[in-house]
C-alpha positions in Angstrom: -11.1 0.5 4.5 -8.7 0.2 1.6 -5.8 2.5 0.5 -4.4 2.4 -3.0 -1.1 3.6 -4.4 -0.6 4.2 -7.8 2.8 4.5 -9.4 4.6 3.9 -12.9 3.4 7.0 -14.6 5.8 9.2 -16.6 6.7 11.1 -19.4 6.3 9.3 -22.8 6.7 9.7 -26.3 3.7 8.9 -28.7 3.6 5.7 -29.7 5.4 4.1 -26.4 4.3 2.3 -23.9 3.9 2.6 -19.7 2.7 0.3 -17.4 1.0 1.7 -14.4 0.4 -0.3 -11.2 -1.6 0.2 -8.2 -1.0 -1.5 -4.8 -3.9 -2.0 -2.3 -3.6 -2.8 1.4 -5.7 -5.2 3.1 -6.6 -8.9 2.9 -9.9 -9.0 1.0 -8.5 -7.1 -2.8 -9.6 -10.6 -4.1 -13.0 -9.6 -3.4 -12.9 -6.6 -5.3 -13.6 -5.5 -8.7 -11.1 -2.6 -9.6 -10.9 0.1 -11.8 -8.9 2.3 -13.7 -10.0 5.8 -14.7 -8.4 9.2 -15.9 -8.6 12.4 -15.8 -7.1 15.0 -18.0 -7.0 18.7 -17.6 -10.0 20.9 -18.0 -11.8 17.4 -18.6 -14.3 15.2 -16.1 -12.8 11.7 -14.7 -13.2 9.1 -17.0 -13.8 5.5 -16.9 -10.7 3.3 -18.3 -11.1 -0.4 -17.8 -12.0 -2.5 -15.1 -11.2 -6.3 -13.9 -13.6 -8.4 -11.9 -12.6 -10.2 -8.9 -10.4 -13.0 -10.3 -9.1 -11.5 -13.4 -11.4 -13.3 -15.6 -13.4 -10.7 -17.1 -12.6 -7.1 -18.5 -13.8 -4.1 -20.0 -12.6 -0.8 -21.7 -13.5 2.1 -22.8 -13.5 2.2 -26.7 -10.7 4.8 -26.8 -8.3 2.6 -25.1 -9.4 -0.8 -26.6 -6.7 -2.9 -28.2 -4.1 -0.5 -26.8 -4.4 -1.0 -22.9 -4.7 -3.8 -21.0 -5.6 -4.5 -17.6 -4.3 -7.3 -15.2 -4.1 -8.0 -11.5 -2.3 -10.4 -9.3 -4.4 -11.0 -5.7 -1.3 -12.7 -4.6 0.4 -9.3 -4.5 -2.7 -7.3 -4.1 -2.0 -5.4 -7.1 -3.6 -4.3 -10.3 -1.7 -3.5 -13.4 -2.7 -1.2 -16.7 -0.1 -2.0 -19.4 -0.7 0.9 -22.1 0.9 1.0 -25.6 0.4 2.8 -28.8 0.2 5.7 -26.4 -1.2 9.1 -27.7 -1.3 12.5 -26.6 -4.9 12.4 -25.8 -4.1 10.0 -23.3 -2.5 12.4 -21.2 -4.0 12.4 -17.9 -3.8 11.6 -14.0 -4.8 8.0 -13.7 -6.5 6.7 -11.0 -7.3 3.0 -9.7 -10.5 2.6 -7.6 -12.1 -0.2 -5.7 -15.6 -0.7 -6.2 -18.5 -1.9 -4.3 -21.6 -2.8 -4.7 -22.0 -0.4 -7.7 -20.1 2.5 -6.8 -16.1 3.1 -6.6 -16.1 3.9 -3.3 -11.9 3.7 -2.8 -9.5 5.9 -5.2 -5.5 6.4 -4.9 -4.0 9.7 -5.6 -3.0 9.2 -8.8 -0.4 8.9 -11.3 0.7 11.1 -13.9 1.1 10.1 -17.6 2.2 12.5 -20.3 2.3 11.6 -23.7 4.7 13.9 -25.9 3.8 14.2 -29.5 
């Protein structure tokens, strides 16, 4: 069992930046691929980005490529999402998740990001 707690969301103007954090419990954090997802009102949850166990490999949705950066600190059991050049369409609840095998099994409670125009 892994528990995840996201933080860092808030209200920001278009063009601004935010950094989200996701703190994980447990001693096996470094063995997990971690991902960020988001869900906007009235829409399905969508993949944003993921990072490999050692942080050496990342993948991004086309909609955030070049603006968002995922990173992790295994010593702190934390994964980050740095977001720049935010757009109103980035408004959503952002979730971090742990991938076990091919499935994201554990999810945080989410943190709200609101981008005003």
